[in-house]
DRENPA-612315 format. One record per residue (C-alpha): residue number from 1; residue in three letters; chain; x, y, z. Coordinates in nm, 3 decimals, always signed. Example, Ala and Ser with C-alpha at 12.3 -4.5 7.8 and 13.67 -1.06 7.14 Angstrom:
2
> nr, rest, kette, east, north, up
> 1, ALA, A, +1.230, -0.450, +0.780
> 2, SER, A, +1.367, -0.106, +0.714
//
This chain:
111
> nr, rest, kette, east, north, up
> 1, MET, A, -8.403, +5.272, -16.462
> 2, ASP, A, -8.515, +4.913, -16.477
> 3, PHE, A, -8.850, +4.781, -16.599
> 4, TYR, A, -8.920, +4.595, -16.274
> 5, LEU, A, -8.981, +4.671, -15.907
> 6, SER, A, -8.763, +4.509, -15.642
> 7, ILE, A, -8.895, +4.269, -15.383
> 8, ASN, A, -8.739, +4.373, -15.052
> 9, LYS, A, -8.962, +4.253, -14.771
> 10, ASN, A, -8.925, +3.908, -14.618
> 11, GLY, A, -9.302, +3.848, -14.631
> 12, GLU, A, -9.308, +3.912, -15.006
> 13, PHE, A, -9.022, +3.666, -15.059
> 14, ARG, A, -9.200, +3.406, -14.847
> 15, ARG, A, -9.526, +3.449, -15.042
> 16, VAL, A, -9.352, +3.385, -15.376
> 17, TYR, A, -9.159, +3.089, -15.229
> 18, SER, A, -9.476, +2.927, -15.096
> 19, ARG, A, -9.727, +3.006, -15.372
> 20, GLY, A, -9.502, +3.027, -15.678
> 21, LYS, A, -9.380, +2.752, -15.906
> 22, SER, A, -9.010, +2.670, -15.900
> 23, PHE, A, -8.785, +2.590, -16.194
> 24, VAL, A, -8.434, +2.456, -16.141
> 25, SER, A, -8.118, +2.453, -16.352
> 26, PRO, A, -7.752, +2.405, -16.256
> 27, VAL, A, -7.689, +2.782, -16.258
> 28, LEU, A, -8.022, +2.931, -16.143
> 29, VAL, A, -8.342, +2.858, -15.952
> 30, SER, A, -8.649, +3.062, -16.046
> 31, TYR, A, -8.970, +3.104, -15.850
> 32, VAL, A, -9.256, +3.244, -16.059
> 33, MET, A, -9.592, +3.366, -15.929
> 34, LYS, A, -9.875, +3.533, -16.122
> 35, THR, A, -10.001, +3.850, -15.954
> 36, ARG, A, -10.308, +4.069, -15.997
> 37, GLY, A, -10.124, +4.395, -16.053
> 38, PRO, A, -9.957, +4.512, -16.375
> 39, ASP, A, -9.609, +4.529, -16.221
> 40, VAL, A, -9.316, +4.295, -16.271
> 41, ARG, A, -9.157, +4.235, -15.931
> 42, VAL, A, -8.815, +4.073, -15.891
> 43, GLY, A, -8.611, +3.949, -15.597
> 44, ILE, A, -8.258, +3.810, -15.619
> 45, THR, A, -8.115, +3.586, -15.348
> 46, THR, A, -7.755, +3.479, -15.297
> 47, SER, A, -7.669, +3.274, -14.990
> 48, LYS, A, -7.332, +3.245, -14.820
> 49, LYS, A, -7.293, +2.901, -14.982
> 50, ILE, A, -7.210, +3.086, -15.306
> 51, GLY, A, -6.886, +3.222, -15.163
> 52, ASN, A, -6.749, +3.548, -15.028
> 53, ALA, A, -6.907, +3.891, -15.081
> 54, VAL, A, -6.728, +3.942, -15.413
> 55, LYS, A, -6.872, +3.620, -15.560
> 56, ARG, A, -7.220, +3.690, -15.424
> 57, SER, A, -7.215, +4.040, -15.574
> 58, ARG, A, -7.100, +3.904, -15.909
> 59, ALA, A, -7.378, +3.644, -15.902
> 60, ARG, A, -7.637, +3.919, -15.844
> 61, ARG, A, -7.484, +4.132, -16.121
> 62, VAL, A, -7.495, +3.856, -16.384
> 63, ILE, A, -7.854, +3.767, -16.288
> 64, ARG, A, -7.955, +4.135, -16.323
> 65, ALA, A, -7.776, +4.160, -16.661
> 66, ALA, A, -7.954, +3.848, -16.790
> 67, LEU, A, -8.287, +3.982, -16.665
> 68, ARG, A, -8.230, +4.318, -16.836
> 69, SER, A, -8.159, +4.144, -17.168
> 70, LEU, A, -8.492, +3.958, -17.140
> 71, GLY, A, -8.680, +4.271, -17.032
> 72, GLY, A, -8.892, +4.325, -17.342
> 73, GLU, A, -9.011, +3.964, -17.353
> 74, ILE, A, -9.149, +3.936, -16.998
> 75, LYS, A, -9.527, +3.964, -16.951
> 76, PRO, A, -9.650, +4.213, -16.689
> 77, GLY, A, -9.821, +4.087, -16.375
> 78, TYR, A, -9.563, +3.842, -16.242
> 79, SER, A, -9.339, +3.816, -15.938
> 80, PHE, A, -9.003, +3.642, -15.975
> 81, ILE, A, -8.737, +3.533, -15.731
> 82, PHE, A, -8.405, +3.424, -15.873
> 83, VAL, A, -8.179, +3.221, -15.646
> 84, ALA, A, -7.811, +3.199, -15.734
> 85, ARG, A, -7.642, +2.861, -15.718
> 86, SER, A, -7.275, +2.783, -15.661
> 87, LYS, A, -7.194, +2.789, -16.035
> 88, THR, A, -7.370, +3.122, -16.097
> 89, ALA, A, -7.075, +3.348, -16.010
> 90, ALA, A, -6.843, +3.154, -16.243
> 91, VAL, A, -7.052, +3.169, -16.563
> 92, LYS, A, -7.133, +3.452, -16.804
> 93, SER, A, -7.462, +3.639, -16.815
> 94, THR, A, -7.545, +3.480, -17.153
> 95, ASP, A, -7.550, +3.136, -16.987
> 96, ILE, A, -7.772, +3.272, -16.709
> 97, ARG, A, -7.994, +3.436, -16.973
> 98, ARG, A, -8.035, +3.104, -17.156
> 99, ALA, A, -8.135, +2.923, -16.835
> 100, MET, A, -8.366, +3.210, -16.734
> 101, PHE, A, -8.529, +3.215, -17.078
> 102, PHE, A, -8.614, +2.843, -17.068
> 103, GLN, A, -8.742, +2.864, -16.710
> 104, LEU, A, -8.964, +3.167, -16.776
> 105, LYS, A, -9.088, +3.015, -17.103
> 106, LYS, A, -9.185, +2.697, -16.918
> 107, ALA, A, -9.364, +2.913, -16.660
> 108, GLY, A, -9.560, +3.095, -16.933
> 109, ALA, A, -9.422, +3.434, -16.826
> 110, LEU, A, -9.282, +3.534, -17.167
> 111, LYS, A, -9.471, +3.710, -17.449
//
């Protein structure tokens, strides 16, 4: 089981989009919002611009793998939304992890 809870509802996504800070790289966009609770909540978005269902699924998989590798370093009490970009499906999870690390470090969400 993962260390985070999934964001599933549209209203929760919209709240993080509107109130959170965004960080952009060529392979990943991250929205980060501090919350009151102790949970880490994560949503992953892949639009049809990424490609067909196979590419979108791969993009989600590599984002999840990068997130899992950073699991111990993330502070509790944050909501994250990760948005895949067109290059995301073509790169390895280590490249996504590197981009995610710098974005979350800049956001102050790492221990």
